[in-house]
C-alpha angles and dihedrals in degrees: 000000000000120000114271116260118235120240114260138197088257093053108030124185112274115235119240112273118257108258125218088211092241112060124048121238104237126205113201116197110202130040097215129113100296094038095053094042090050090052090050092053094043088053090053089049094050092243115143118234145162129204123220116194124188094210116086091219136016116264114149119190117276121229135080127318130185134194134189142197091289091084106017098092090054090049089050091055091063098036094253098115095064091050091047091056089059093060100037141065126225114245091229092144092062126225119305123201122200137180121239090275091055093252108148112243100171142004122201113204120232112276098273092265093184088062100036094040099229136065118235105245132205127205145153110286097229091052091061092043090055091055092053093044091052089061096056118076109245091227088065094059122075116192128200091039109135109179114229104171143353137210126197136180142148091295101050147292131281133195126202118206132207091254092060099256122131129202133192136207146144097255131023119209117196110208096147106112141273089297087050117169087212093053094045093050091047095047090046090059093044091048091054088051090048091235098113114106108244092236091060089062092056123101121259116265110259117200108142145034115213130196116194137183146156122223126227113250108302133206110267088211090063095037107039114207098022091111096049119123093241127056121258107219112193129175120185124199116209126213127229093349104080091235133125125175142182143205123199127180117228133179118294095045089282131141125216113206142175142182120209123198116201110218106222098205143024088242093059090046089055092050089053093048109136129140111258092230089061095056110097131172093275091062090059096067098091090051091045090058090051096053103035096104097046110123124238127194098242099101090324090285122153136244086252090064091052091047090052088053091050124084107240093235089058091062118091136176124206142164116255104220135163138204139145112215122210099210112069102156142015128175109326094343128093135174126218134178125274129175109167106104110024108001085261131139127175102229100027133017119193129187108251093229095110098033088246100121098075092042095053090044092056093042085058089058095049094049094044091050090054094047090051090050091053094054111129094208145335100268119123089251092053089050093047092051091049095049094043089051090055093052094044091056096044112036103073091043092051089048089058091050092044090057091044091054092052090053092046089052091056090052100049103025104026118117102177122105091249092051092049091051089045090055093053092049096047100041101035108025104034112099116249090236089061090048092051091051089053093050093048093048091049091062104030089104106073107161120199129188107269094214096059129068109280122249111231115245117263128213126015099274116110117262120202111249121243126221108253119241112248092195092053091049092052092047089051091050092050091048092049090047090052092050091048091049092050091047090052092048091052091047092052092052091049 
């Protein structure tokens, strides 16, 4: 880690915020999906917060993104779901898998929406980001704030940024990626104290390189189906080249695409080891040359055609890595998921193969917001209980999703003989009833903020119950009692 900058006259140390004695002042590091959604929920809960983002401007990765019922009720609570539907297409046509010659080898049906209650939707990643960003006051987001170190004690927590500024709060939330400055600073201290689990010091598992992009609007006459009401979701598995690629239609006659290179060995992964944040459009050129002639189903065009339709600064190349960290919180610091910029999240990093990474990241935000709302006070013990409660609720569920994402990666990216055989068995031989059970289980956990009116369950599939908020119920009773008292007072006057 770089040496810590000293405070300067230009960037003086910020004084601790004034506390109301009831709600914690929360510092969120990272303005990605989970960071923004957490901010939206904290605002609804009346909990003060500020966001500190290392990037100097917002530029989320292009490419396709999908979400499912696991996060939709929470998004409904804050009015995001309805806006999301306006920029997305339902994946009602299912998920089609082809070989390199565009011969269909498998077709996965839509996720039984009549049972689950929601369609899975697909959309361009920046479109969704813009929705979330629009709901957070700009004065609450500070850009160009790369966290270098942190200090925490019984009185509060402080972060020091690369520009010399320091900020104080009651709770620090690291939502700034797998190479999180918050996590690195926290783990460095835990390592010195010899309390960090050895596995948390290991590198992330690197298995794939992914290049993503989203075209400008294209001509439906050249790309048949791009203007259909439902999304076309196509995955193509290469042969003898370690590549797989995809093309998804999204609103606005656009196509989100990617190309994924499976790295055959740990040695090759090490040779490709670059930080995601250092990979700009210019570094994608060698990969672009390799994938230009790969066929896609939209009129039997090629990836090269889509690349030509895509502005160069909308093309990004990233590592697809995975890891489940054991340490999620310590003292006043807690880590949550985030996957907006580089598919990274501080406490867990899932492969995006099953569309689970963004869902789990945002579920983290919903659960943490509820745990912070339920805090009884602002003592170190109150904070520890809240952050421990968050991890206790999330860890085993994330572990299930982590394993599911690894299996999904084998199915849609895998190039080995075993992975090819596995693909045939799962997609073609597995009974539909078994597939339905898997789909239902994958979305049975649908957390909602406990301090907002609950969204009724949709569909007929079981949904895991949530523990009701005693604080919220008491506040509702007091509010109802106050309304009734005022009504009686008015009636007596009349």
